[in-house]
C-alpha positions, 0 to 999 in steps of 0.5 A: 070622214068622222066628226063634223064632215070636215075631219078625216081619220087614219093610221099615225103611220100612214102619215109619220113622214110628215112629222119626220120631214115636213119641208118635204111632205104634205097631206091631201086628200082626193074626193070621189068627184075629183076634188083636191084639198090640203089636209092639216093634222089637228091630233094624234095618238101614237100609242094607238096609231091614229091621227086626226086631219081637217080640211078647210071646208067640209069634205063629205058625210061623216061616218058613224061609229059604234061598239064592237058586236059579239065576237063571232060577229061578221065584220068589213075592213074597207080600203084600197089594197096594193092601190088597186081600187076601194074593196071591202075584205069580209071577216069575223071579229075575233074579239079583243087581245088582252096580249095588247092591252085591249087596243087591238081587235082580232079580225079573221080576214085579209088586209092588204097594204093600202088599207090601212086607216080605213073604217071597219064596219059592222053589218049596220054600216058603222065604224067599229074600228080602224084598220091597222096591221095584218100578220097574213094567213087571214089574221089582221088587226083593227083598233077600236074605234073608241080610241078614235072617238076619244081622239076627235074630242080631245083634238082642238087645234093644229100644230105650230111647227115641226118641233111641236109635233116631234115634243108630242110624239115623244110625250105620248110615248112616254106617257104610255110606256110609263103607264105600262111600266106601272101596271107592270110593277103593279101585278103580282108576277108569277114564277118559273124555274130554271135549274137554280134560280126562281125567277119572274114569269110572264109579268102581264097578259101582254107577255109570252114566254117560251123555252129556247133550250138549246137541244141537248145532245149526248156528245154535248160538252155543255148544256144550255137552258134559256127562257125568253120572254117579250111583250106583244103592245108594240107602238109605231114611232117612225119609218127610221126606228119602226116600232118601241115599246119592246120589253124583252127579258131572258134567262140563261142557265149554262153548266158543264162538267166537260169544259175546264174553267177558262173554256166555260168562262169564254163560252159565258162571256161570249153569251152574255149580250151587251147590245140591243138585238135592233140595229138604229142609226148613231144619227137617230140615237146616241151611243150606249152610256154604261155602268157596272156594278157588283151586286147580290141577288139572294145571296149569289154575287152577280155582275150587273151592267146597266146600259142607255142610248137616247133618241136624238129626235125625241126628247126624253125617250131611251132605250135600256139594257140591264144585264146581270151575270152570276160570278163565282162558280166554276162550272155553273153560270146564270145570267139575265137580260132585260131590254126596254125601248122608247122609254123613260129612263127613270121609270124603268129603274123600279121594274129592273129592281123588282126583277132582282128582288124576285129572283131567287136561288135554289139551293 
């Protein structure tokens, strides 16, 4: 309970079904004294997985909020795990995670289903965050309370219909992702080398890269080198789409002195992706629309594909897949695959351009 005592905060993912199917779902509360009532959705912060609700009358005393205590300080997450009753999980503050653009606190305690949206307290009983997710093994995540304070200040009235809600969700996701891409473009990108290419490395603190190269065997007829980079700050959208805001880029290098030209070409073609990994029903997103060009990158000819599919329920949101494959070499192959989900299509084009301009052929 927050604000003036008639408001309640929770996670967006807890009440997201109301936005998808308002004719089926509604939101209500049950007080500790047995009182029941309906709640109106008056505010959303989709990027930080928060929702603000309002009752027709005060429903209790609002919880006070505070800033994050020092790293290592004890903090206490309250919730109703697995619907077994109100309980408190004790852990320590692991600090803000720059992998999630400082929008998550690392909590060394056990959050379980049913605890989402509950408060996390400091040792003075003040809420320093809101429970949001767990990775098990006493690794959990909290949304800092400052985002909830901002949401309470912004919230004015409710939403007139379900169309307004979906438009607001799309607007917030696109604003967040566009800002994220602008930050990526403003960063100085480190390099990494993969055989004869120098390429963008981890282009943001939110991105992690690792070597996925195949283990080389003494009898292998070809060598495959692979580096995969992904971001960590994903945004929950709904039950069907789950998370958007994924940025994944992969580099593949193939070479062989054993395969003939046809064998090498078939292998090269089979490894080159033309679909996004996540499977989404056609009533949720459109089919991919793709265009193909031959382009020059650092003096090398590459065949590129740019593909886009749109979200049916969320206007302006798209998934984008870009690939570029090296041509003109009989026993060498290289391609880059770049995937972005839940983004404004036009905002991704400068990012793709910078990837290509930042790629250098090494003689």
